N, C-alpha and C positions, 0 to 999 in steps of 0.2 A: 504494500500500500504506500503510495507516495505521500510525501510530507504535506503537500497542498490538499490532498484528499483528507488526510487526518485533521487538518485545520478546519476544513469545511464541515466534517462530521462533528467536531467539537463545537463549532459555532452553531450548528443545528441543535445540538443538545443544550447549549447555553440558552438558546432562544426558547426551547421548550420549557426549561426550568424557570426562566424569567416569566414566561406566560403563566405557569402554575403559581409562581409567587404573586403575580399581579392578581390572579383569580383569588388566591388565599386572602390577600389584603382586602379586596372588595367584599368578600363574604364576611370577614371579621368586622369591618366598619359598618356594613349594612346591619349586622346583628346588633351592634352597639346602638345604631339608630332605632331599631325595633324596640330595644329595651327602654330607651329614652321615651319613645312614643307611648309605651305601655305605662310608664310612670306618670306621664302627663294625663293619659286616659283615666288613671285611677283618681287623680286629683279632680278631673272634670266630673267624674261620677259622683264624688263627694259633694261638689258644688251643685250638681243637679238634684241630689237627694235633699239638700237643704233649701230648695226653692220654696217649700211650704213652711219652713221653719221660721222662728222669730228673726227679725232683721239682724240682730247682733250675730246670730249663728250664720246667716247668709254672708254677712260681711267677713266673718272669720274664714269661711270657706273660700270666698273670693280672694282674700288677701293671701291665704295659703297657696291657692292656685297661681296667683300672679308671681309669687316667688319662684315658681317652677317654669313659668311661661317662656323665658328666654331659651330654655332647652328645646322648645318646640321647633323653631327653625333649624336648630342643630340636628335634632333627631330626624326631621324630614330630609334635610340635605344629605345626611349620612346614608339614609336608606335609599335615596334616589341617586346616590353616587354612581357614576359610570353610565347613567342613562339606561339603555337597553342592553348594555354589555353583560354577557354571561348571566342572563336571567332565566330562571325556570319558567315554564309555561304558567304555573300557578301564580306567578307574580305579575303577570301582564295586567290583569284587572286591578289589583291593589295599587300598583305603581301609577297606573293611569288615573285612578280615582284620587290618589293622594296628590298628584300634581294638579288636578282640576280643583281640589279643595283649598289650594293655597290662597286664592282670592277671597272666597267666603270666610276662611279663617282669619285672614288679614283684616277684613272689614269688621268681623266680630271683636277682634282685639282692639281695633282703633275706635270703634263706635259703641258696641253693645256693652262690653265689660266696663269701660270707664263710666258709661251712663248708669249702669246698675250700681257700681261702686260709689259714685258721687251721690246718687239718690239715697242709698242706705246711710251714708255718712251724714248727709244733711238732715235726714229724717231723725236719725238717732241723736244727733247733737241738739236738734230742736226739742225733742222729747226729753232729753236729759236736762236741758236748761229749765224747762217747765217744771219737771219733777224736783229739781234742786230748789227752785224758788218756792214751790209748795212746801217742801220740807223745812226750809228756813222760816216760812210763815208759821208752820206748825210749832217749831221750836220756840219762836218768839211768843206765840199764843200760850204755849205750855208754861213758859217762864213767867208770864203775867199771872196765869192761874195759880202757879206755885207761890208767888208773892202774896196773892190774896189769901191762900191757905195758911201762910205764915201768920197772918193777922187774925185768923179765925180763933175764937175763944172757946168753941165747943165742937163736938162731933157733929151736932145738928147743922151748924153753919157750913162745915166742910161737905156734908151731904147735900146741902143746897147748892154749893159751888159745883159739885160733881154733876148735878142735874143741869145746871146752867151751861156747863162745859160739854154736856152730852158725853160724859165719861161714866161707864158702868163700873162701879166699884162698890163692893159690899161694906157698909159702915154701920155696924150694930149700934143701936142707941145706948147711950150711957158709957161707951168705952172712952178711955183717955184720949184727949185731943191729939197728943203726940202720935199715938198709934193710928188714928184716923188720918192725920196729916201724912204719915208715912205711906199708908195705903193709897192715898190720893196721888202722891208724887210717883209712886210705883206705877199706878195706872197711867199716868202721863207718859212715863218712859216706855211702857208697853205700847202705847198708841203710836209712838215714833217708830218702834221696832216693827210693828205690823205694817206701817206705811212703807217702810223700806222693803219688807218681805213681798208685798204685792206689787212693787214697782221695780222690775228687773234692771232698769237703767241706773238705779241708785246702788246696785250691787255688782257693778262691773269689776272684773279682775284688772290688775295693772296692764296685762297684755291687751285686753279689750279697750281700755281707756287709751292706750297708745294707738290702736287702730283708728280711733276717732280724731287723733291729732292731725294738724295740717301737714307736718313733715312726712308722717307715715302715709297719709292719703296721697300726697304728691308722689312719693316713691312708688306706691302701688300703681297709680295711673301711669307713671313714667315707664314702669316695666311692661305694662300692657301696650302702650304706644310703641315702645321700642320693638316689642315682639311683632306687632302689626306691620311696622315698617320693614322689618327683616323678612317677613313672609311676602310682602309686596315685591321686594327686591328679588327674592328667590323666584317668584312667579314671572317677573319681567325677564330675568336672566335666562330661565329655562325656555320661555316662549321664544325669545330671540334666537336661541341656539337651534330650536326646532325649525323656525322659519328660515334661518340661514341655510339649512340643509334641505328645505322644502319638504319637511316631513310633518305628518300629523302627530298628535300626542300618542295615539295608539301605535303608529308605525315606529315612533322614536323609541318606545320601550319594548318593542318586539324585534329590534334590529339584529340581535345576536343571541338567539335562544340556545340553550345547552341541553344536552341529553341528561336524563335523570341520573344515570350511572356515572356521569362525569362530574356531577355537582355534589360537593361534600359540605355539609353544614358543620 
């Protein structure tokens, strides 16, 4: 065998190895893209489940989803990597559908998600301001009733105060005024606790209060908008590439099918 023939065979073998290496890289990166899309899908499912939940739970799900949204363009681009190169026939429909979904997903991230987020934040902040004002009024009123109870000279006078304040508190006749005063003050405290219990916006956790803040809301909306812009760019770039070659979406992702026995996941 001549030296030139040996070099030609080695070059042929190297080309085959490089082809398999490229195929291996494509498969691995596409698998990473699928995993990222599954993670985003799980977050989307959580957000959909909370559609009928209280606003604070919906906002929490939207905020959690937004933290993961920048991975959506990454996952899609990784799965669509290589276009139709080395695709199984089972992938034809999913890849075409995924490319066609870029524009609707972008519009959802640019318009729908910010609208829902801002609507929930504004509604919750308004409700919280009203509830806090009502609680402050109740505390001031209770303080005034407590001062009147301090001046009461008998249990009967405190019982009269309780009726005027619409406070249900058992005050037996003839008991010491100090004990009646304590019962009355305790009933006032319980009224505040019950008010907080039936008003969820007064019992928000630190995380939930942070979600309602302007910096956190701005960051959440920014993540949504950035994701939407990224999806628009992916759609524009992919469509330009297909038009440059004069191919439809379906033809572009069916350009290089492989046999099942040659495709290893």
